[in-house]
C-alpha positions, 0 to 999 in steps of 0.5 A, a space after each residue: 499500499 505504501 507504494 501505491 500511495 508514493 504512485 498517488 502523490 507523484 513520488 514515483 511512477 506506477 512502473 517502478 513501484 510495480 517493478 519494486 513490487 514484483 522483484 521485492 515482495 514475491 519469491 521467486 521475484 516475479 521478472 521485470 518483463 512482468 510489470 507491463 502485464 500487471 500494470 495492463 491488468 490494473 488498468 483493464 480491472 479499474 476499468 471494469 474489464 477485469 475479465 478481458 485477457 492480459 496477453 503475457 510476454 512472448 514465450 511465457 505462460 502461466 499454467 500453459 496459458 499465454 494469456 489470463 484474464 486481468 482478475 486472475 493476473 492481479 491475484 497472482 501477482 498480489 495487485 491489490 493495494 494498485 486497484 481503485 476497486 474493491 479489494 480482489 
């Protein structure tokens, strides 16, 4: 939540906050290539399009899928505090 607060007050960019979150708050760290995926998922959910698919980086799959619904990406990456809507 602190990182989202820093984004909201303009102290850091969303991409930087997501990079820190994915690489520091997960073990093993989620690769930086997934930062745009996380941002896309957040944007879709905030637009009430959480069921829309988010495409993963080339050659990457999660559970054999190359695209997942935005809500699923947010759940897997623990993006709750970055989402403007009600918590997941």
